[in-house]
C-alpha positions in Angstrom: 0.0 0.0 0.0 2.7 2.5 0.9 4.4 2.0 -2.5 1.3 3.3 -4.2 1.0 6.5 -2.1 3.4 8.7 -4.1 1.2 8.2 -7.2 -2.0 9.3 -5.5 -1.3 13.1 -5.8 -0.5 12.6 -9.6 -3.7 10.6 -10.1 -5.8 13.3 -8.3 -4.2 16.0 -10.4 -5.0 14.2 -13.7 -8.5 13.6 -12.5 -8.9 17.3 -11.7 -7.6 18.3 -15.1 -10.0 16.0 -16.8 -12.9 17.3 -14.8 -11.9 20.8 -15.5 -11.7 20.1 -19.3 -15.2 18.5 -19.2 -16.6 21.5 -17.4 -15.5 23.8 -20.2 -16.4 21.5 -23.1 -19.4 22.7 -25.1 -21.3 19.5 -24.7 -25.0 19.0 -24.0 -25.4 16.3 -21.2 -28.7 15.3 -22.8 -27.0 14.1 -25.9 -24.4 11.5 -26.8 -21.2 13.2 -27.8 -20.2 12.1 -31.4 -17.7 14.8 -32.5 -17.3 15.9 -36.1 -14.2 17.7 -37.4 -16.4 19.7 -39.8 -16.7 23.0 -38.0 -14.8 26.2 -37.3 -15.1 29.1 -34.9 -17.6 31.8 -35.6 -16.1 34.2 -38.1 -16.2 38.0 -37.6 -16.6 39.8 -40.9 -16.7 43.4 -39.7 -14.7 45.7 -37.4 -16.6 48.5 -35.6 -14.8 51.5 -34.1 -16.1 53.5 -31.2 -15.0 56.3 -29.0 -15.5 55.9 -25.3 -16.9 59.3 -24.5 -15.4 59.0 -21.0 -12.8 60.8 -19.0 -10.0 58.2 -18.8 -9.0 54.7 -20.0 -9.4 53.5 -16.4 -13.0 54.7 -16.3 -13.6 52.9 -19.6 -12.0 49.7 -18.4 -14.4 49.8 -15.4 -17.4 50.5 -17.6 -16.6 47.7 -20.0 -16.2 45.1 -17.2 -19.1 45.9 -14.9 -22.8 46.6 -14.9 -23.5 50.3 -15.4 -26.6 52.5 -15.5 -27.1 51.7 -19.2 -26.7 48.0 -18.8 -23.7 45.7 -19.5 -21.4 46.6 -22.3 -18.1 45.4 -23.5 -15.7 45.4 -26.4 -13.0 43.2 -27.7 -10.3 45.9 -27.4 -9.7 49.3 -25.9 -6.9 51.6 -27.1 -5.6 54.2 -24.8 -4.5 57.7 -25.8 -0.9 56.7 -25.1 -1.2 53.7 -27.5 -1.6 51.1 -24.7 -3.7 48.2 -26.0 -6.1 46.2 -23.8 -8.1 43.1 -24.7 -11.3 42.4 -22.8 -13.1 39.7 -24.8 -11.6 36.9 -26.9 -11.8 37.4 -30.6 -13.9 34.2 -30.9 -16.5 35.5 -28.4 -19.5 37.9 -28.9 -18.8 41.2 -27.2 -21.7 43.6 -26.4 -20.6 46.7 -28.2 -22.8 47.5 -31.2 -26.4 47.3 -29.8 -29.3 47.7 -32.1 -28.4 48.5 -35.7 -27.4 46.9 -39.0 -24.8 47.2 -41.7 -25.9 45.9 -45.1 -27.4 42.5 -44.6 -25.9 42.1 -41.2 -28.6 42.5 -38.5 -26.9 41.0 -35.4 -23.8 43.1 -35.6 -22.4 41.9 -32.3 -22.3 38.3 -33.6 -20.4 39.2 -36.8 -17.9 41.8 -35.6 -14.9 42.8 -33.6 -15.5 45.9 -31.4 -12.7 48.4 -30.7 -13.1 51.3 -28.3 -10.8 54.3 -28.5 -10.2 56.4 -25.3 -11.6 59.7 -26.5 -14.3 62.0 -25.1 -15.8 62.7 -28.5 -14.7 66.4 -28.7 -11.0 66.1 -29.3 -8.6 64.8 -32.0 -7.3 61.3 -31.7 -3.7 60.9 -30.5 -1.1 59.8 -33.0 0.1 57.1 -30.7 -3.4 55.8 -30.4 -3.9 55.7 -34.2 -0.6 53.9 -34.6 -1.6 51.2 -32.2 -5.0 50.9 -33.9 -3.4 50.4 -37.3 -1.2 47.6 -36.0 -4.3 46.0 -34.4 -6.2 46.3 -37.7 -3.4 44.7 -39.6 -3.3 41.8 -37.1 -7.1 41.3 -37.0 -7.6 41.5 -40.8 -4.7 39.2 -41.5 -5.3 36.6 -38.7 -9.1 36.5 -38.8 -9.3 37.2 -42.6 -11.7 40.1 -42.2 -11.9 42.1 -45.4 -9.9 45.3 -45.0 -12.7 47.4 -46.4 -15.1 46.2 -43.6 -14.0 48.8 -41.0 -16.8 51.1 -40.0 -17.9 53.4 -37.2 -20.6 52.8 -34.6 -22.6 55.6 -36.0 -22.6 54.0 -39.5 -24.6 51.0 -38.3 -26.7 52.9 -35.8 -27.0 56.5 -37.1 -30.2 57.3 -35.2 -28.5 56.5 -31.8 -24.8 57.0 -32.1 -22.2 59.6 -33.3 -19.0 57.7 -32.6 -16.2 57.9 -33.6 -16.6 61.6 -33.9 -15.9 63.9 -36.9 -12.3 64.1 -35.6 -11.6 60.5 -36.4 -8.9 60.2 -39.2 -10.8 57.9 -41.7 -8.6 59.1 -44.6 -5.5 58.1 -42.7 -6.9 54.6 -42.1 -7.8 54.2 -45.7 -4.3 55.3 -46.8 -3.0 52.4 -44.7 -5.5 50.0 -46.4 -8.4 49.9 -44.0 -11.9 51.0 -44.7 -13.0 53.0 -47.8 -12.2 56.5 -48.9 -13.3 58.2 -52.1 -10.7 58.6 -54.9 -10.2 62.4 -55.5 -9.7 61.7 -59.1 -13.2 60.4 -59.6 -15.4 62.9 -61.2 -19.1 63.7 -60.7 -21.6 61.0 -60.5 -23.4 60.4 -63.8 -26.9 61.6 -64.5 -29.5 59.3 -63.0 -27.2 58.1 -60.1 -29.5 57.9 -57.0 -27.4 58.8 -53.9 -30.0 57.4 -51.6 -29.8 54.0 -53.3 -26.0 54.4 -53.2 -26.1 55.0 -49.5 -28.1 51.9 -49.0 -25.9 49.9 -51.2 -22.9 51.0 -49.2 -24.4 49.5 -46.1 -26.2 52.3 -44.2 -29.5 51.4 -42.6 -32.3 53.5 -44.2 -35.1 53.4 -41.6 -34.3 57.1 -40.9 -32.7 58.5 -44.1 -31.8 61.8 -42.5 -29.7 60.3 -39.7 -28.0 58.0 -42.2 -27.0 61.1 -44.2 -25.7 62.7 -41.1 -23.6 59.7 -40.3 -22.3 59.5 -43.8 -21.3 63.2 -43.7 -19.5 62.7 -40.4 -17.5 59.7 -41.7 -16.7 60.8 -45.3 -16.8 64.6 -45.1 -15.7 65.2 -41.4 -18.7 67.5 -40.7 -21.7 67.5 -38.5 -23.4 70.6 -40.1 -24.4 69.4 -43.5 -27.9 68.4 -42.6 -30.0 65.4 -43.6 -29.9 65.7 -47.4 -27.4 64.4 -50.0 -25.9 66.8 -52.5 -23.8 66.4 -55.7 -20.6 66.0 -53.7 -22.2 63.2 -51.7 -23.2 61.5 -54.9 -19.7 61.8 -56.2 -18.3 60.3 -53.1 -20.8 57.4 -53.0 -20.2 56.5 -56.6 -16.4 56.4 -55.9 -16.9 54.3 -52.8 -19.1 51.8 -54.6 -16.7 51.4 -57.4 -14.2 50.1 -54.8 -16.5 47.4 -53.4 
């Protein structure tokens, strides 16, 4: 009996590891487990950028990890003004960052996207160190997860009636120059006669339940302005045609 005692701790350790593995295995105890190799993790196809609209990165880390007055929210990543990068939710999991909204045919945006929060109060430019980290992160995510590089949008783009982030200060043109998101080609001329900018806006992906707020979100993203109202003009038509030619 005494010769077997030294093995007992090892046996208990192996048993604990096995039990721990079973506890995390996604298996229904009501069914017989007959595993198939024909599967893969849920695949994000979109990256959504936000600004935190809070006073500090520490405040945002607290908000994204607790229950707050507006309910529980989270994001996959948070980028500080100094360029520090924090991950809060695994890429394979569904973070709660987008809320109600849609982009193109995507209705449940949280299930199809990676959410990135940027430490910014919404009324200030974004720090160069912050954008440099964001570009590195976008390169990693698009390469590793095979997310199309054109599929980088703002929170306001998918929920224009509710959100304005990231603000008019966000450098979308800089991102596009690095290969992420879309930006109109300045060499593209006016849209041809008969081009419908509202249909173009819808084809780009904007939800059209409230056309006016969709136009405002478009102006904020592609013209960097909040004062252009809720109509689309000839310059908007030119930009939309240029963007759609890149899709």
